[in-house]
C-alpha positions as CSV (number, residue, x, y, z in Angstrom):
1,M,110.3,116.2,135.4
2,S,108.6,117.6,138.3
3,K,105.6,116.0,140.1
4,L,103.6,119.0,139.0
5,L,105.0,119.1,135.4
6,R,104.1,115.5,135.0
7,L,100.7,115.9,136.8
8,A,100.4,119.0,134.2
9,A,101.1,117.2,131.0
10,L,99.0,114.0,132.4
11,G,96.0,116.6,132.7
12,A,96.9,117.8,129.3
13,L,96.6,114.7,127.8
14,V,93.4,113.4,129.2
15,T,92.0,116.5,128.3
16,S,92.8,116.2,124.4
17,L,91.6,112.7,124.5
18,A,88.3,113.9,126.0
19,S,88.1,115.9,123.0
20,L,88.9,113.8,120.5
21,S,86.9,111.4,122.0
22,A,83.7,113.9,121.8
23,M,84.6,115.1,118.5
24,A,84.2,111.6,117.6
25,Q,81.2,111.0,118.7
26,G,79.8,114.5,118.4
27,E,80.6,117.1,115.8
28,W,82.8,114.5,113.5
29,G,79.9,111.6,113.9
30,E,81.9,108.3,113.5
31,E,85.6,108.2,112.2
32,R,86.6,105.5,109.9
33,Y,89.9,105.2,108.8
34,C,90.9,105.6,105.1
35,E,93.8,106.3,102.8
36,N,93.7,109.9,103.1
37,G,92.9,109.9,106.7
38,L,89.8,110.2,109.1
39,E,86.4,109.9,107.5
40,S,83.0,111.4,108.9
41,R,80.4,109.1,109.5
42,A,78.1,109.3,111.6
43,N,77.1,107.5,115.4
44,S,80.6,107.0,116.2
45,T,81.3,104.1,119.4
46,M,85.1,104.3,118.5
47,N,87.2,106.5,120.7
48,P,90.9,108.1,119.4
49,L,92.5,104.8,120.7
50,Q,90.7,102.4,118.7
51,I,90.7,104.6,115.6
52,A,94.3,104.7,115.9
53,T,94.9,101.3,116.5
54,L,92.8,100.9,112.6
55,H,96.4,101.7,111.1
56,W,98.4,98.5,112.6
57,Y,95.1,96.3,111.3
58,A,96.5,93.5,109.0
59,A,94.6,94.3,106.6
60,N,91.1,97.2,107.0
61,L,88.7,97.4,104.6
62,T,88.1,100.8,103.8
63,T,85.4,101.0,101.1
64,A,83.9,99.6,97.7
65,F,83.2,101.5,94.8
66,P,80.7,100.4,92.0
67,V,82.1,99.6,88.5
68,G,80.5,98.3,85.5
69,T,78.2,94.9,85.2
70,T,80.1,91.3,85.6
71,P,83.8,93.0,85.8
72,F,86.2,90.3,85.9
73,G,90.1,91.3,84.9
74,V,92.0,94.2,86.8
75,A,95.1,95.9,86.6
76,F,97.1,99.0,88.0
77,D,99.1,101.2,85.9
78,G,101.3,102.6,88.3
79,A,98.6,105.5,89.0
80,N,95.2,104.2,88.4
81,L,93.1,101.0,88.3
82,W,91.4,99.3,85.5
83,V,88.4,96.9,85.7
84,V,87.0,95.0,82.6
85,S,83.4,94.7,82.7
86,G,82.2,92.0,80.9
87,G,78.8,93.2,80.9
88,N,79.2,96.3,79.6
89,N,82.0,95.7,77.1
90,N,84.0,98.4,78.9
91,V,86.7,99.0,81.2
92,T,86.3,101.4,83.8
93,K,89.4,103.5,85.2
94,L,89.3,104.9,89.0
95,R,91.9,106.7,90.8
96,T,93.6,104.5,93.3
97,N,93.7,107.4,96.1
98,D,89.9,107.9,96.4
99,G,88.1,105.9,93.5
100,A,86.8,108.5,91.4
101,V,86.1,107.3,88.3
102,L,88.2,108.9,86.0
103,G,86.8,107.1,82.3
104,T,84.9,104.2,81.4
105,F,86.1,103.2,77.8
106,A,84.5,100.9,75.3
107,A,86.1,97.3,75.0
108,G,85.3,94.7,72.3
109,Q,82.5,91.8,73.1
110,S,82.7,90.3,76.6
111,P,86.0,91.7,77.7
112,I,87.5,89.5,80.3
113,G,91.2,89.8,80.8
114,V,93.7,93.2,81.4
115,A,97.0,93.7,81.4
116,Y,99.2,96.8,81.3
117,D,102.5,97.0,79.2
118,G,103.9,100.2,80.7
119,A,102.0,102.8,78.6
120,N,98.8,100.9,77.5
121,M,96.3,99.0,78.7
122,W,95.4,95.5,76.7
123,I,91.9,94.0,77.3
124,S,90.8,90.8,75.9
125,N,87.6,90.6,74.1
126,F,86.2,86.6,74.6
127,N,83.5,86.9,72.4
128,D,85.0,88.5,69.3
129,N,88.7,86.9,69.4
130,T,90.4,90.3,69.7
131,V,92.4,92.5,72.0
132,T,92.0,96.0,72.4
133,K,94.9,98.3,73.1
134,L,94.1,101.6,75.1
135,R,96.3,104.5,75.8
136,A,96.8,104.5,79.7
137,S,96.8,108.3,80.1
138,D,93.5,109.3,78.4
139,G,91.7,105.3,77.3
140,A,92.5,106.1,73.4
141,V,92.0,102.9,71.5
142,L,95.3,102.7,69.5
143,G,94.0,99.8,68.0
144,T,92.3,95.9,67.9
145,F,93.6,92.9,66.9
146,A,93.3,89.2,66.2
147,A,94.3,87.2,69.1
148,G,93.1,83.7,68.9
149,Q,90.0,82.4,69.9
150,R,88.5,83.0,72.8
151,P,91.2,85.1,74.5
152,G,91.3,85.6,78.2
153,G,94.3,86.0,80.6
154,L,96.9,88.2,79.9
155,A,100.5,88.5,80.7
156,F,103.4,91.3,79.7
157,D,106.9,90.1,79.3
158,G,108.6,93.5,78.7
159,N,108.3,93.6,74.8
160,N,104.8,91.0,74.0
161,I,101.7,90.6,75.3
162,W,100.7,86.8,75.9
163,V,96.7,85.6,75.5
164,A,95.3,82.7,77.1
165,N,93.1,81.1,73.9
166,I,90.4,78.3,74.9
167,P,90.3,75.1,74.7
168,D,94.7,75.0,74.2
169,K,96.6,77.9,72.8
170,V,98.4,80.8,73.6
171,T,99.1,83.7,71.3
172,K,102.1,85.9,71.7
173,L,101.8,89.7,70.1
174,R,104.7,92.7,69.9
175,A,102.7,94.8,72.3
176,S,104.4,98.2,69.7
177,D,102.1,97.2,66.8
178,G,100.1,94.3,67.7
179,V,101.7,91.9,65.4
180,V,101.2,88.1,66.2
181,L,104.5,86.5,66.8
182,G,103.4,83.2,67.4
183,T,100.6,80.9,68.6
184,F,102.0,78.1,71.1
185,S,100.1,74.8,72.4
186,V,99.7,74.4,75.9
187,G,96.9,72.5,78.2
188,Q,93.3,72.3,78.3
189,F,91.4,75.4,78.5
190,P,94.2,78.0,79.7
191,S,92.6,80.7,82.1
192,H,95.3,82.8,83.5
193,L,99.3,83.7,83.0
194,A,102.0,85.3,84.8
195,F,105.5,86.4,83.8
196,D,108.6,85.6,85.7
197,G,111.3,87.7,84.1
198,A,112.4,85.1,81.9
199,S,109.3,82.4,80.9
200,V,105.5,82.7,80.5
201,W,103.6,80.6,82.8
202,V,99.9,79.3,81.9
203,A,97.3,77.5,84.4
204,N,95.4,75.2,82.1
205,T,92.1,74.9,84.3
206,A,90.8,71.6,82.6
207,S,94.6,69.8,82.5
208,N,94.8,70.4,86.2
209,N,98.7,71.7,85.4
210,V,100.5,74.5,84.5
211,T,102.5,75.1,81.4
212,K,106.2,76.8,82.0
213,L,106.9,78.4,77.9
214,R,110.5,80.5,77.3
215,A,109.5,84.0,76.5
216,G,111.9,84.0,73.7
217,D,110.3,81.6,71.6
218,G,107.4,79.9,73.1
219,A,109.2,76.6,73.7
220,V,107.6,74.4,76.2
221,L,109.9,74.4,79.3
222,G,107.5,72.0,81.3
223,T,104.2,70.8,82.6
224,F,104.1,70.5,86.1
225,K,100.8,69.1,88.1
226,V,99.0,71.5,90.6
227,G,95.3,71.4,92.2
228,A,92.3,70.8,90.6
229,S,91.2,73.3,88.4
230,P,94.1,75.9,88.4
231,H,92.9,79.5,87.5
232,G,95.2,82.7,89.0
233,L,99.1,82.8,88.9
234,A,101.6,85.1,91.1
235,F,105.1,85.4,91.1
236,D,106.9,86.4,94.0
237,G,110.3,87.0,92.7
238,E,111.2,83.5,93.4
239,N,108.5,81.0,92.8
240,V,105.0,80.5,91.2
241,W,101.6,80.7,93.2
242,V,98.8,79.0,91.9
243,A,95.3,79.4,92.9
244,N,93.4,75.8,92.5
245,S,89.8,76.6,92.4
246,G,88.3,72.8,92.2
247,S,90.3,72.3,95.7
248,N,90.1,75.2,97.5
249,T,93.9,75.4,97.8
250,V,97.0,77.4,96.2
251,T,100.2,75.4,94.9
252,K,103.5,77.2,95.2
253,L,106.0,76.0,92.7
254,R,110.0,76.9,92.6
255,A,110.2,79.0,89.3
256,S,113.3,77.4,88.2
257,D,112.4,74.4,87.9
258,G,108.9,73.8,88.7
259,R,109.2,71.4,91.9
260,A,106.3,71.8,94.3
261,L,107.0,73.7,97.3
262,G,103.8,73.1,99.0
263,T,99.8,73.3,99.2
264,F,98.2,75.1,101.4
265,P,94.1,75.6,102.3
266,V,92.4,78.6,101.6
267,G,88.9,79.7,101.2
268,S,86.3,78.7,99.1
269,T,87.0,78.3,94.8
270,P,90.0,80.3,95.1
271,Y,90.4,82.4,91.8
272,G,92.7,85.4,91.6
273,V,96.2,85.8,93.3
274,V,98.6,88.8,93.8
275,F,102.0,89.0,95.5
276,D,102.5,92.4,97.5
277,G,106.2,92.0,98.3
278,Y,105.6,90.2,101.4
279,S,102.4,88.1,101.4
280,I,100.2,86.1,99.1
281,W,96.5,87.1,98.5
282,V,94.4,84.8,97.3
283,V,90.7,85.5,96.3
284,N,87.9,83.2,96.9
285,F,84.9,83.5,94.6
286,G,83.2,80.9,96.6
287,S,83.5,82.2,100.2
288,S,83.3,85.9,99.2
289,N,86.9,86.6,101.2
290,V,90.5,86.7,100.6
291,T,92.7,84.8,102.1
292,K,96.6,86.2,102.9
293,L,99.3,83.9,102.9
294,A,103.4,84.1,104.1
295,A,105.2,83.9,101.2
296,G,107.8,82.2,102.9
297,N,106.0,79.1,104.6
298,G,102.4,79.4,103.6
299,A,101.4,80.1,106.7
300,T,97.5,82.0,107.0
301,L,97.9,85.1,108.1
302,G,94.6,85.8,107.8
303,T,90.9,85.7,106.3
304,F,89.1,89.1,105.3
305,S,85.3,89.6,104.0
306,V,85.0,91.4,100.5
307,G,82.1,91.8,98.5
308,A,80.4,88.7,96.9
309,G,81.6,86.6,94.3
310,P,85.5,88.1,94.3
311,E,87.2,86.9,90.7
312,D,90.4,88.9,90.4
313,T,93.0,91.5,92.5
314,A,96.0,93.8,92.0
315,F,98.1,95.0,94.0
316,D,98.8,99.0,93.9
317,G,102.1,99.3,96.0
318,A,99.5,99.9,99.5
319,N,96.4,98.1,98.6
320,I,95.1,95.2,97.8
321,W,92.2,95.5,95.2
322,V,89.3,93.0,94.7
323,V,87.0,92.9,91.7
324,N,83.7,91.1,92.9
325,T,82.0,90.0,90.1
326,N,78.3,89.4,91.6
327,D,78.0,92.5,92.9
328,G,79.6,94.9,90.3
329,S,82.1,96.5,92.4
330,V,85.7,96.7,94.1
331,S,87.0,96.4,97.4
């Protein structure tokens, strides 16, 4: 390319960048990167280069959306996010691409947990000892079923719904019709559940351990010590990660035999955990932030602020969603 052409190209580039900068600070107002592109705001101080590099941040808080009072559980149905609001006895359905509310549907008394079975949402109603089954397409109630005492955490194993019951049981329901298939003993105050493809893992908050149950018949395959007051669980394809809310750590257990592979520091009072295919995200209730860990070795990859009192989290294939219990929102 001749010098003249290079200079012309450089001049065009400078002019283009100047125009973008003027638009960012003038006609368009402040630009903020979001899932659908650039969103107009006022009083921009970012130049085009800064705007462009937002896309490559390890995590970028795009926005927060209001939901009901005291939201607890959250689940993704493949297209939409469902958030359970214990203070309103309902569940909110949000469109993940823009956070638009697609519906608010009644549940039982003090709903706390939610799980998706491939077609329907299951809601655990802590104060009336039931679970509610809602059709995911339109929120229609398909049934309300007895689910043991004080139902909380839920998990789906491909055929059945598992429900954590205080003080020391787990109930197994057939997802097709809600029939109880069994009740199985675990540790004290089970709170969260996870399925690893063959077994159900139960975090026993008051026992400082997790129980591994065979999904087929509920037989206990092992009980494994973790940190203080375990809550959230996540399976990464090989290992189970446990949030220890009382010791501000997460424990990594090998799913095949429960062997502890490491314990890693996170924020204050960790509750929810989710795997995004590469990394483990841990929601820290006490410090109102989220810690990102490398799934391979537990190294901290970042800490990101969210709303007040985050309790649970879900991954939608592109973004991490965090339920902020103390301010009635999701980030």
